[in-house]
Biotite code that builds the C-alpha atoms (Angstrom):
import biotite.structure as struc

atoms = struc.array([
    struc.Atom([33.536, -9.858, 5.821], chain_id="A", res_id=1, res_name="MET", atom_name="CA", element="C"),
    struc.Atom([30.977, -11.131, 3.424], chain_id="A", res_id=2, res_name="SER", atom_name="CA", element="C"),
    struc.Atom([28.119, -8.772, 2.650], chain_id="A", res_id=3, res_name="PRO", atom_name="CA", element="C"),
    struc.Atom([25.641, -11.641, 2.792], chain_id="A", res_id=4, res_name="ILE", atom_name="CA", element="C"),
    struc.Atom([23.652, -12.708, 5.803], chain_id="A", res_id=5, res_name="CYS", atom_name="CA", element="C"),
    struc.Atom([26.157, -15.346, 6.955], chain_id="A", res_id=6, res_name="ARG", atom_name="CA", element="C"),
    struc.Atom([23.719, -17.257, 9.137], chain_id="A", res_id=7, res_name="HIS", atom_name="CA", element="C"),
    struc.Atom([23.340, -14.458, 11.648], chain_id="A", res_id=8, res_name="ARG", atom_name="CA", element="C"),
    struc.Atom([20.213, -14.618, 13.822], chain_id="A", res_id=9, res_name="PRO", atom_name="CA", element="C"),
    struc.Atom([17.165, -13.576, 11.858], chain_id="A", res_id=10, res_name="GLY", atom_name="CA", element="C"),
    struc.Atom([18.626, -14.410, 8.456], chain_id="A", res_id=11, res_name="CYS", atom_name="CA", element="C"),
    struc.Atom([17.764, -17.366, 6.204], chain_id="A", res_id=12, res_name="PRO", atom_name="CA", element="C"),
    struc.Atom([19.970, -20.390, 6.643], chain_id="A", res_id=13, res_name="SER", atom_name="CA", element="C"),
    struc.Atom([22.143, -21.536, 3.742], chain_id="A", res_id=14, res_name="THR", atom_name="CA", element="C"),
    struc.Atom([24.338, -24.133, 5.390], chain_id="A", res_id=15, res_name="GLY", atom_name="CA", element="C"),
    struc.Atom([23.994, -27.217, 7.521], chain_id="A", res_id=16, res_name="ALA", atom_name="CA", element="C"),
    struc.Atom([24.341, -26.833, 11.262], chain_id="A", res_id=17, res_name="HIS", atom_name="CA", element="C"),
    struc.Atom([27.280, -28.829, 12.548], chain_id="A", res_id=18, res_name="VAL", atom_name="CA", element="C"),
    struc.Atom([28.627, -29.142, 16.029], chain_id="A", res_id=19, res_name="ARG", atom_name="CA", element="C"),
    struc.Atom([31.532, -30.516, 17.887], chain_id="A", res_id=20, res_name="ILE", atom_name="CA", element="C"),
    struc.Atom([30.377, -34.033, 18.714], chain_id="A", res_id=21, res_name="ALA", atom_name="CA", element="C"),
    struc.Atom([31.551, -35.208, 22.041], chain_id="A", res_id=22, res_name="ALA", atom_name="CA", element="C"),
    struc.Atom([33.536, -32.019, 22.399], chain_id="A", res_id=23, res_name="ARG", atom_name="CA", element="C"),
    struc.Atom([37.110, -33.182, 22.316], chain_id="A", res_id=24, res_name="CYS", atom_name="CA", element="C"),
    struc.Atom([36.250, -36.563, 21.010], chain_id="A", res_id=25, res_name="ALA", atom_name="CA", element="C"),
    struc.Atom([35.401, -34.727, 17.863], chain_id="A", res_id=26, res_name="ALA", atom_name="CA", element="C"),
    struc.Atom([34.158, -31.437, 16.276], chain_id="A", res_id=27, res_name="VAL", atom_name="CA", element="C"),
    struc.Atom([31.018, -33.639, 15.308], chain_id="A", res_id=28, res_name="THR", atom_name="CA", element="C"),
    struc.Atom([28.488, -31.518, 17.055], chain_id="A", res_id=29, res_name="ALA", atom_name="CA", element="C"),
    struc.Atom([27.931, -27.744, 17.606], chain_id="A", res_id=30, res_name="LEU", atom_name="CA", element="C"),
    struc.Atom([30.295, -28.799, 20.156], chain_id="A", res_id=31, res_name="ALA", atom_name="CA", element="C"),
    struc.Atom([32.493, -29.098, 17.113], chain_id="A", res_id=32, res_name="VAL", atom_name="CA", element="C"),
    struc.Atom([35.725, -30.554, 18.127], chain_id="A", res_id=33, res_name="PRO", atom_name="CA", element="C"),
    struc.Atom([35.139, -34.237, 17.062], chain_id="A", res_id=34, res_name="THR", atom_name="CA", element="C"),
    struc.Atom([38.108, -35.504, 16.234], chain_id="A", res_id=35, res_name="LEU", atom_name="CA", element="C"),
    struc.Atom([39.329, -37.683, 13.482], chain_id="A", res_id=36, res_name="ALA", atom_name="CA", element="C"),
    struc.Atom([42.813, -38.839, 14.254], chain_id="A", res_id=37, res_name="VAL", atom_name="CA", element="C"),
    struc.Atom([45.438, -36.871, 12.373], chain_id="A", res_id=38, res_name="PHE", atom_name="CA", element="C"),
    struc.Atom([48.979, -37.765, 11.606], chain_id="A", res_id=39, res_name="SER", atom_name="CA", element="C"),
    struc.Atom([50.733, -34.830, 13.284], chain_id="A", res_id=40, res_name="LEU", atom_name="CA", element="C"),
    struc.Atom([54.335, -33.900, 13.722], chain_id="A", res_id=41, res_name="SER", atom_name="CA", element="C"),
    struc.Atom([55.716, -34.194, 17.237], chain_id="A", res_id=42, res_name="GLY", atom_name="CA", element="C"),
    struc.Atom([55.476, -30.456, 17.923], chain_id="A", res_id=43, res_name="SER", atom_name="CA", element="C"),
    struc.Atom([51.948, -30.126, 16.513], chain_id="A", res_id=44, res_name="ALA", atom_name="CA", element="C"),
    struc.Atom([50.786, -33.164, 18.475], chain_id="A", res_id=45, res_name="LEU", atom_name="CA", element="C"),
    struc.Atom([51.999, -31.575, 21.670], chain_id="A", res_id=46, res_name="ALA", atom_name="CA", element="C"),
    struc.Atom([49.845, -28.517, 21.013], chain_id="A", res_id=47, res_name="GLN", atom_name="CA", element="C"),
    struc.Atom([46.730, -30.100, 19.467], chain_id="A", res_id=48, res_name="GLN", atom_name="CA", element="C"),
    struc.Atom([44.358, -32.767, 20.787], chain_id="A", res_id=49, res_name="PRO", atom_name="CA", element="C"),
    struc.Atom([44.916, -36.359, 19.685], chain_id="A", res_id=50, res_name="ALA", atom_name="CA", element="C"),
    struc.Atom([42.016, -36.026, 17.296], chain_id="A", res_id=51, res_name="ALA", atom_name="CA", element="C"),
    struc.Atom([41.079, -32.974, 15.317], chain_id="A", res_id=52, res_name="ALA", atom_name="CA", element="C"),
    struc.Atom([37.781, -31.085, 15.222], chain_id="A", res_id=53, res_name="PRO", atom_name="CA", element="C"),
    struc.Atom([35.219, -30.672, 12.501], chain_id="A", res_id=54, res_name="ARG", atom_name="CA", element="C"),
    struc.Atom([34.374, -27.198, 11.193], chain_id="A", res_id=55, res_name="PRO", atom_name="CA", element="C"),
    struc.Atom([32.482, -24.810, 13.449], chain_id="A", res_id=56, res_name="ALA", atom_name="CA", element="C"),
    struc.Atom([28.758, -24.525, 12.769], chain_id="A", res_id=57, res_name="PRO", atom_name="CA", element="C"),
    struc.Atom([27.511, -21.470, 10.893], chain_id="A", res_id=58, res_name="PRO", atom_name="CA", element="C"),
    struc.Atom([25.856, -18.670, 12.806], chain_id="A", res_id=59, res_name="LYS", atom_name="CA", element="C"),
    struc.Atom([22.274, -19.747, 13.617], chain_id="A", res_id=60, res_name="PRO", atom_name="CA", element="C"),
    struc.Atom([19.557, -18.543, 11.287], chain_id="A", res_id=61, res_name="ALA", atom_name="CA", element="C"),
    struc.Atom([17.082, -17.912, 14.083], chain_id="A", res_id=62, res_name="THR", atom_name="CA", element="C"),
    struc.Atom([17.186, -15.811, 17.225], chain_id="A", res_id=63, res_name="SER", atom_name="CA", element="C"),
    struc.Atom([18.934, -17.619, 20.091], chain_id="A", res_id=64, res_name="PRO", atom_name="CA", element="C"),
    struc.Atom([16.194, -16.508, 22.461], chain_id="A", res_id=65, res_name="ALA", atom_name="CA", element="C"),
    struc.Atom([13.366, -18.070, 20.456], chain_id="A", res_id=66, res_name="THR", atom_name="CA", element="C"),
    struc.Atom([14.838, -20.324, 17.777], chain_id="A", res_id=67, res_name="GLY", atom_name="CA", element="C"),
    struc.Atom([15.601, -24.039, 17.892], chain_id="A", res_id=68, res_name="PRO", atom_name="CA", element="C"),
    struc.Atom([18.871, -25.342, 19.247], chain_id="A", res_id=69, res_name="GLN", atom_name="CA", element="C"),
    struc.Atom([21.587, -25.840, 16.663], chain_id="A", res_id=70, res_name="ALA", atom_name="CA", element="C"),
    struc.Atom([21.777, -29.299, 15.164], chain_id="A", res_id=71, res_name="ALA", atom_name="CA", element="C"),
    struc.Atom([23.667, -31.703, 17.371], chain_id="A", res_id=72, res_name="ALA", atom_name="CA", element="C"),
    struc.Atom([25.053, -33.892, 14.643], chain_id="A", res_id=73, res_name="VAL", atom_name="CA", element="C"),
    struc.Atom([27.423, -32.990, 11.841], chain_id="A", res_id=74, res_name="ALA", atom_name="CA", element="C"),
    struc.Atom([26.407, -33.950, 8.295], chain_id="A", res_id=75, res_name="PRO", atom_name="CA", element="C"),
    struc.Atom([28.524, -37.057, 7.857], chain_id="A", res_id=76, res_name="GLY", atom_name="CA", element="C"),
    struc.Atom([31.785, -37.173, 5.911], chain_id="A", res_id=77, res_name="PRO", atom_name="CA", element="C"),
    struc.Atom([34.235, -34.329, 5.673], chain_id="A", res_id=78, res_name="GLY", atom_name="CA", element="C"),
    struc.Atom([36.720, -35.076, 8.424], chain_id="A", res_id=79, res_name="GLU", atom_name="CA", element="C"),
    struc.Atom([39.169, -32.173, 8.720], chain_id="A", res_id=80, res_name="PRO", atom_name="CA", element="C"),
    struc.Atom([42.745, -32.189, 7.545], chain_id="A", res_id=81, res_name="THR", atom_name="CA", element="C"),
    struc.Atom([45.410, -30.301, 9.471], chain_id="A", res_id=82, res_name="LEU", atom_name="CA", element="C"),
    struc.Atom([47.222, -28.051, 6.999], chain_id="A", res_id=83, res_name="LEU", atom_name="CA", element="C"),
    struc.Atom([49.740, -26.563, 9.440], chain_id="A", res_id=84, res_name="SER", atom_name="CA", element="C"),
    struc.Atom([50.190, -25.788, 13.134], chain_id="A", res_id=85, res_name="GLN", atom_name="CA", element="C"),
    struc.Atom([51.204, -22.236, 14.067], chain_id="A", res_id=86, res_name="PHE", atom_name="CA", element="C"),
    struc.Atom([51.829, -21.745, 17.761], chain_id="A", res_id=87, res_name="GLY", atom_name="CA", element="C"),
    struc.Atom([48.531, -22.381, 19.538], chain_id="A", res_id=88, res_name="GLU", atom_name="CA", element="C"),
    struc.Atom([46.498, -22.318, 16.330], chain_id="A", res_id=89, res_name="TRP", atom_name="CA", element="C"),
    struc.Atom([45.896, -25.079, 13.809], chain_id="A", res_id=90, res_name="GLY", atom_name="CA", element="C"),
    struc.Atom([44.853, -24.363, 10.215], chain_id="A", res_id=91, res_name="ALA", atom_name="CA", element="C"),
    struc.Atom([42.378, -26.942, 8.893], chain_id="A", res_id=92, res_name="TYR", atom_name="CA", element="C"),
    struc.Atom([40.309, -27.740, 5.845], chain_id="A", res_id=93, res_name="THR", atom_name="CA", element="C"),
    struc.Atom([37.292, -30.013, 5.484], chain_id="A", res_id=94, res_name="ALA", atom_name="CA", element="C"),
    struc.Atom([34.463, -30.713, 3.021], chain_id="A", res_id=95, res_name="THR", atom_name="CA", element="C"),
    struc.Atom([31.262, -31.352, 5.018], chain_id="A", res_id=96, res_name="PRO", atom_name="CA", element="C"),
    struc.Atom([28.421, -32.059, 2.611], chain_id="A", res_id=97, res_name="GLY", atom_name="CA", element="C"),
    struc.Atom([30.890, -31.710, -0.261], chain_id="A", res_id=98, res_name="GLY", atom_name="CA", element="C"),
    struc.Atom([31.414, -27.985, 0.422], chain_id="A", res_id=99, res_name="LYS", atom_name="CA", element="C"),
    struc.Atom([34.911, -26.810, 1.262], chain_id="A", res_id=100, res_name="LYS", atom_name="CA", element="C"),
    struc.Atom([35.455, -25.137, 4.604], chain_id="A", res_id=101, res_name="VAL", atom_name="CA", element="C"),
    struc.Atom([38.686, -23.742, 6.062], chain_id="A", res_id=102, res_name="CYS", atom_name="CA", element="C"),
    struc.Atom([39.136, -22.832, 9.693], chain_id="A", res_id=103, res_name="PHE", atom_name="CA", element="C"),
    struc.Atom([41.661, -21.816, 12.313], chain_id="A", res_id=104, res_name="ALA", atom_name="CA", element="C"),
    struc.Atom([41.197, -23.504, 15.679], chain_id="A", res_id=105, res_name="LEU", atom_name="CA", element="C"),
    struc.Atom([42.602, -23.196, 19.194], chain_id="A", res_id=106, res_name="ALA", atom_name="CA", element="C"),
    struc.Atom([41.803, -24.363, 22.696], chain_id="A", res_id=107, res_name="LYS", atom_name="CA", element="C"),
    struc.Atom([42.139, -22.134, 25.794], chain_id="A", res_id=108, res_name="PRO", atom_name="CA", element="C"),
    struc.Atom([45.479, -21.768, 27.539], chain_id="A", res_id=109, res_name="VAL", atom_name="CA", element="C"),
    struc.Atom([43.595, -21.221, 30.796], chain_id="A", res_id=110, res_name="SER", atom_name="CA", element="C"),
    struc.Atom([40.024, -21.792, 31.967], chain_id="A", res_id=111, res_name="SER", atom_name="CA", element="C"),
    struc.Atom([38.129, -21.107, 35.187], chain_id="A", res_id=112, res_name="SER", atom_name="CA", element="C"),
    struc.Atom([34.552, -21.254, 36.440], chain_id="A", res_id=113, res_name="THR", atom_name="CA", element="C"),
    struc.Atom([32.500, -19.635, 39.199], chain_id="A", res_id=114, res_name="VAL", atom_name="CA", element="C"),
    struc.Atom([31.636, -21.681, 41.233], chain_id="A", res_id=115, res_name="PRO", atom_name="CA", element="C"),
    struc.Atom([35.082, -23.256, 40.778], chain_id="A", res_id=116, res_name="PRO", atom_name="CA", element="C"),
    struc.Atom([35.876, -26.578, 39.125], chain_id="A", res_id=117, res_name="ASN", atom_name="CA", element="C"),
    struc.Atom([32.501, -27.091, 37.464], chain_id="A", res_id=118, res_name="ARG", atom_name="CA", element="C"),
    struc.Atom([32.493, -29.977, 34.963], chain_id="A", res_id=119, res_name="PRO", atom_name="CA", element="C"),
    struc.Atom([32.365, -29.096, 31.266], chain_id="A", res_id=120, res_name="ARG", atom_name="CA", element="C"),
    struc.Atom([33.541, -30.341, 27.901], chain_id="A", res_id=121, res_name="ASP", atom_name="CA", element="C"),
    struc.Atom([36.498, -28.667, 26.185], chain_id="A", res_id=122, res_name="PRO", atom_name="CA", element="C"),
    struc.Atom([36.054, -25.137, 24.861], chain_id="A", res_id=123, res_name="ALA", atom_name="CA", element="C"),
    struc.Atom([37.261, -24.107, 21.384], chain_id="A", res_id=124, res_name="TRP", atom_name="CA", element="C"),
    struc.Atom([37.624, -20.932, 19.384], chain_id="A", res_id=125, res_name="MET", atom_name="CA", element="C"),
    struc.Atom([37.154, -21.010, 15.603], chain_id="A", res_id=126, res_name="PHE", atom_name="CA", element="C"),
    struc.Atom([37.649, -18.564, 12.780], chain_id="A", res_id=127, res_name="ILE", atom_name="CA", element="C"),
    struc.Atom([35.958, -20.048, 9.725], chain_id="A", res_id=128, res_name="SER", atom_name="CA", element="C"),
    struc.Atom([35.818, -19.402, 5.989], chain_id="A", res_id=129, res_name="THR", atom_name="CA", element="C"),
    struc.Atom([33.107, -21.002, 3.822], chain_id="A", res_id=130, res_name="ARG", atom_name="CA", element="C"),
    struc.Atom([33.599, -19.999, 0.164], chain_id="A", res_id=131, res_name="PRO", atom_name="CA", element="C"),
    struc.Atom([30.307, -21.535, -1.014], chain_id="A", res_id=132, res_name="SER", atom_name="CA", element="C"),
    struc.Atom([28.467, -19.154, 1.325], chain_id="A", res_id=133, res_name="GLU", atom_name="CA", element="C"),
    struc.Atom([30.788, -16.181, 0.722], chain_id="A", res_id=134, res_name="LYS", atom_name="CA", element="C"),
    struc.Atom([31.691, -16.181, 4.423], chain_id="A", res_id=135, res_name="VAL", atom_name="CA", element="C"),
    struc.Atom([35.213, -15.130, 5.419], chain_id="A", res_id=136, res_name="THR", atom_name="CA", element="C"),
    struc.Atom([36.778, -15.228, 8.897], chain_id="A", res_id=137, res_name="ASN", atom_name="CA", element="C"),
    struc.Atom([33.611, -15.805, 10.942], chain_id="A", res_id=138, res_name="GLU", atom_name="CA", element="C"),
    struc.Atom([34.509, -15.855, 14.651], chain_id="A", res_id=139, res_name="VAL", atom_name="CA", element="C"),
    struc.Atom([32.803, -18.392, 16.903], chain_id="A", res_id=140, res_name="SER", atom_name="CA", element="C"),
    struc.Atom([33.360, -20.138, 20.220], chain_id="A", res_id=141, res_name="VAL", atom_name="CA", element="C"),
    struc.Atom([32.041, -23.383, 21.683], chain_id="A", res_id=142, res_name="THR", atom_name="CA", element="C"),
    struc.Atom([31.888, -23.388, 25.468], chain_id="A", res_id=143, res_name="PHE", atom_name="CA", element="C"),
    struc.Atom([31.639, -27.056, 26.402], chain_id="A", res_id=144, res_name="GLY", atom_name="CA", element="C"),
    struc.Atom([28.253, -26.594, 28.094], chain_id="A", res_id=145, res_name="TYR", atom_name="CA", element="C"),
    struc.Atom([24.761, -25.354, 27.219], chain_id="A", res_id=146, res_name="ALA", atom_name="CA", element="C"),
    struc.Atom([24.624, -21.580, 27.567], chain_id="A", res_id=147, res_name="LEU", atom_name="CA", element="C"),
    struc.Atom([21.864, -19.797, 29.459], chain_id="A", res_id=148, res_name="LYS", atom_name="CA", element="C"),
    struc.Atom([19.101, -18.964, 26.945], chain_id="A", res_id=149, res_name="PRO", atom_name="CA", element="C"),
    struc.Atom([18.663, -15.283, 26.185], chain_id="A", res_id=150, res_name="GLY", atom_name="CA", element="C"),
    struc.Atom([22.095, -14.263, 27.470], chain_id="A", res_id=151, res_name="THR", atom_name="CA", element="C"),
    struc.Atom([25.084, -12.878, 25.592], chain_id="A", res_id=152, res_name="ASP", atom_name="CA", element="C"),
    struc.Atom([28.645, -14.110, 25.916], chain_id="A", res_id=153, res_name="ALA", atom_name="CA", element="C"),
    struc.Atom([31.450, -11.552, 25.824], chain_id="A", res_id=154, res_name="THR", atom_name="CA", element="C"),
    struc.Atom([34.820, -11.323, 24.114], chain_id="A", res_id=155, res_name="MET", atom_name="CA", element="C"),
    struc.Atom([37.361, -9.045, 25.798], chain_id="A", res_id=156, res_name="GLU", atom_name="CA", element="C"),
    struc.Atom([40.472, -7.919, 23.952], chain_id="A", res_id=157, res_name="ILE", atom_name="CA", element="C"),
    struc.Atom([42.698, -4.843, 23.806], chain_id="A", res_id=158, res_name="ALA", atom_name="CA", element="C"),
    struc.Atom([40.588, -3.011, 26.383], chain_id="A", res_id=159, res_name="GLY", atom_name="CA", element="C"),
    struc.Atom([37.341, -3.495, 24.440], chain_id="A", res_id=160, res_name="ALA", atom_name="CA", element="C"),
    struc.Atom([34.394, -5.838, 24.926], chain_id="A", res_id=161, res_name="SER", atom_name="CA", element="C"),
    struc.Atom([32.362, -7.446, 22.123], chain_id="A", res_id=162, res_name="TYR", atom_name="CA", element="C"),
    struc.Atom([28.924, -8.985, 22.653], chain_id="A", res_id=163, res_name="ALA", atom_name="CA", element="C"),
    struc.Atom([28.327, -12.472, 21.259], chain_id="A", res_id=164, res_name="MET", atom_name="CA", element="C"),
    struc.Atom([24.967, -14.041, 20.446], chain_id="A", res_id=165, res_name="ASN", atom_name="CA", element="C"),
    struc.Atom([24.571, -17.493, 21.972], chain_id="A", res_id=166, res_name="THR", atom_name="CA", element="C"),
    struc.Atom([22.697, -20.625, 20.998], chain_id="A", res_id=167, res_name="GLN", atom_name="CA", element="C"),
    struc.Atom([23.158, -24.084, 22.428], chain_id="A", res_id=168, res_name="GLY", atom_name="CA", element="C"),
    struc.Atom([26.806, -24.205, 23.469], chain_id="A", res_id=169, res_name="ASP", atom_name="CA", element="C"),
    struc.Atom([28.052, -21.791, 20.793], chain_id="A", res_id=170, res_name="GLY", atom_name="CA", element="C"),
    struc.Atom([28.541, -18.043, 20.433], chain_id="A", res_id=171, res_name="ALA", atom_name="CA", element="C"),
    struc.Atom([29.081, -15.693, 17.473], chain_id="A", res_id=172, res_name="TRP", atom_name="CA", element="C"),
    struc.Atom([29.967, -12.005, 17.239], chain_id="A", res_id=173, res_name="VAL", atom_name="CA", element="C"),
    struc.Atom([26.687, -10.120, 17.651], chain_id="A", res_id=174, res_name="LYS", atom_name="CA", element="C"),
    struc.Atom([27.399, -7.075, 15.480], chain_id="A", res_id=175, res_name="ASN", atom_name="CA", element="C"),
    struc.Atom([28.496, -8.028, 11.930], chain_id="A", res_id=176, res_name="PRO", atom_name="CA", element="C"),
    struc.Atom([29.969, -4.577, 11.413], chain_id="A", res_id=177, res_name="ALA", atom_name="CA", element="C"),
    struc.Atom([32.525, -5.204, 14.167], chain_id="A", res_id=178, res_name="GLU", atom_name="CA", element="C"),
    struc.Atom([33.908, -8.450, 12.835], chain_id="A", res_id=179, res_name="GLU", atom_name="CA", element="C"),
    struc.Atom([36.393, -7.179, 10.249], chain_id="A", res_id=180, res_name="THR", atom_name="CA", element="C"),
    struc.Atom([37.919, -4.768, 12.763], chain_id="A", res_id=181, res_name="LYS", atom_name="CA", element="C"),
    struc.Atom([37.920, -7.536, 15.375], chain_id="A", res_id=182, res_name="LEU", atom_name="CA", element="C"),
    struc.Atom([39.918, -9.846, 13.101], chain_id="A", res_id=183, res_name="ILE", atom_name="CA", element="C"),
    struc.Atom([42.576, -7.138, 12.714], chain_id="A", res_id=184, res_name="ASP", atom_name="CA", element="C"),
    struc.Atom([42.746, -6.726, 16.496], chain_id="A", res_id=185, res_name="ILE", atom_name="CA", element="C"),
    struc.Atom([42.973, -10.497, 17.028], chain_id="A", res_id=186, res_name="LEU", atom_name="CA", element="C"),
    struc.Atom([45.883, -10.697, 14.572], chain_id="A", res_id=187, res_name="ARG", atom_name="CA", element="C"),
    struc.Atom([47.836, -8.057, 16.521], chain_id="A", res_id=188, res_name="LYS", atom_name="CA", element="C"),
    struc.Atom([47.024, -9.054, 20.118], chain_id="A", res_id=189, res_name="SER", atom_name="CA", element="C"),
    struc.Atom([48.581, -11.538, 22.528], chain_id="A", res_id=190, res_name="ALA", atom_name="CA", element="C"),
    struc.Atom([45.409, -13.102, 23.914], chain_id="A", res_id=191, res_name="ASP", atom_name="CA", element="C"),
    struc.Atom([41.627, -12.846, 24.110], chain_id="A", res_id=192, res_name="VAL", atom_name="CA", element="C"),
    struc.Atom([39.246, -13.629, 26.983], chain_id="A", res_id=193, res_name="THR", atom_name="CA", element="C"),
    struc.Atom([35.833, -15.203, 26.445], chain_id="A", res_id=194, res_name="ILE", atom_name="CA", element="C"),
    struc.Atom([33.162, -15.248, 29.157], chain_id="A", res_id=195, res_name="LYS", atom_name="CA", element="C"),
    struc.Atom([29.822, -17.042, 29.196], chain_id="A", res_id=196, res_name="GLY", atom_name="CA", element="C"),
    struc.Atom([27.101, -18.231, 31.567], chain_id="A", res_id=197, res_name="THR", atom_name="CA", element="C"),
    struc.Atom([25.791, -21.786, 31.536], chain_id="A", res_id=198, res_name="SER", atom_name="CA", element="C"),
    struc.Atom([22.141, -22.810, 31.733], chain_id="A", res_id=199, res_name="ALA", atom_name="CA", element="C"),
    struc.Atom([22.835, -23.716, 35.383], chain_id="A", res_id=200, res_name="LYS", atom_name="CA", element="C"),
    struc.Atom([24.318, -20.293, 36.165], chain_id="A", res_id=201, res_name="GLY", atom_name="CA", element="C"),
    struc.Atom([28.006, -21.217, 36.076], chain_id="A", res_id=202, res_name="THR", atom_name="CA", element="C"),
    struc.Atom([30.184, -18.401, 34.740], chain_id="A", res_id=203, res_name="VAL", atom_name="CA", element="C"),
    struc.Atom([33.218, -19.500, 32.720], chain_id="A", res_id=204, res_name="SER", atom_name="CA", element="C"),
    struc.Atom([36.278, -17.516, 31.715], chain_id="A", res_id=205, res_name="THR", atom_name="CA", element="C"),
    struc.Atom([38.521, -18.873, 28.948], chain_id="A", res_id=206, res_name="ASP", atom_name="CA", element="C"),
    struc.Atom([41.742, -17.226, 27.828], chain_id="A", res_id=207, res_name="VAL", atom_name="CA", element="C"),
    struc.Atom([42.978, -18.048, 24.314], chain_id="A", res_id=208, res_name="PHE", atom_name="CA", element="C"),
    struc.Atom([46.526, -17.270, 23.257], chain_id="A", res_id=209, res_name="SER", atom_name="CA", element="C"),
    struc.Atom([46.676, -15.631, 19.838], chain_id="A", res_id=210, res_name="LEU", atom_name="CA", element="C"),
    struc.Atom([50.208, -16.822, 19.120], chain_id="A", res_id=211, res_name="LYS", atom_name="CA", element="C"),
    struc.Atom([50.214, -18.144, 15.555], chain_id="A", res_id=212, res_name="GLY", atom_name="CA", element="C"),
    struc.Atom([46.696, -16.911, 14.700], chain_id="A", res_id=213, res_name="LEU", atom_name="CA", element="C"),
    struc.Atom([47.800, -14.465, 12.017], chain_id="A", res_id=214, res_name="SER", atom_name="CA", element="C"),
    struc.Atom([49.778, -17.181, 10.195], chain_id="A", res_id=215, res_name="GLN", atom_name="CA", element="C"),
    struc.Atom([46.891, -19.640, 10.517], chain_id="A", res_id=216, res_name="ALA", atom_name="CA", element="C"),
    struc.Atom([44.481, -17.110, 9.008], chain_id="A", res_id=217, res_name="LEU", atom_name="CA", element="C"),
    struc.Atom([46.851, -16.466, 6.134], chain_id="A", res_id=218, res_name="ASP", atom_name="CA", element="C"),
    struc.Atom([47.081, -20.213, 5.534], chain_id="A", res_id=219, res_name="LYS", atom_name="CA", element="C"),
    struc.Atom([43.336, -20.820, 5.440], chain_id="A", res_id=220, res_name="ILE", atom_name="CA", element="C"),
    struc.Atom([42.887, -17.697, 3.322], chain_id="A", res_id=221, res_name="GLY", atom_name="CA", element="C"),
    struc.Atom([45.168, -19.162, 0.658], chain_id="A", res_id=222, res_name="ARG", atom_name="CA", element="C"),
    struc.Atom([43.563, -22.597, 0.944], chain_id="A", res_id=223, res_name="GLU", atom_name="CA", element="C"),
    struc.Atom([39.982, -21.318, 0.541], chain_id="A", res_id=224, res_name="CYS", atom_name="CA", element="C"),
    struc.Atom([40.697, -18.425, -1.812], chain_id="A", res_id=225, res_name="ARG", atom_name="CA", element="C"),
    struc.Atom([38.033, -18.045, -4.432], chain_id="A", res_id=226, res_name="GLY", atom_name="CA", element="C"),
])
């Protein structure tokens, strides 16, 4: 992982906040999956939404408990391009604000809420690389609803649980020192479970398949190298 601050809470911001606008309609807002229509192969189209998301927003610069909500609107041009589809994961590149970003993206293979069947926008999991900020493989999730302020989300994988800072409808790995190890575990595992609590008290559980993630990370690593 990059030794720099990487937009973690409490650090100075170096990048524009972007979100998935309209959730599946696009990654145009910290809801980041907006989606510009891509020309996909038949197999990729079956696995990806009809339109493809913008890059995930950077980790917020201020504490989720006290700082402002992440910006709701992405900074204009820079619609993503699908490089390749690997299993459940797409490898994308985009240039928001003229700065190249590469990211791997997937949607859950299963989702549930307590109470059941609560309405929400689509959830997404991102692993992002931003060379201009010296950020590599930053893990983030958008939940499709506003998260309860002051609460952590959790990532459960391989018998371990990782806390995630939350802000708006997004979450990022809380402990920077865990992220490199976490990426290795994600590459080798079959699935990961993400849990969060909405501002209205709804608890969601999303399971993401990790089939194809390792290849997608390799692809974006080559694309954004240097």
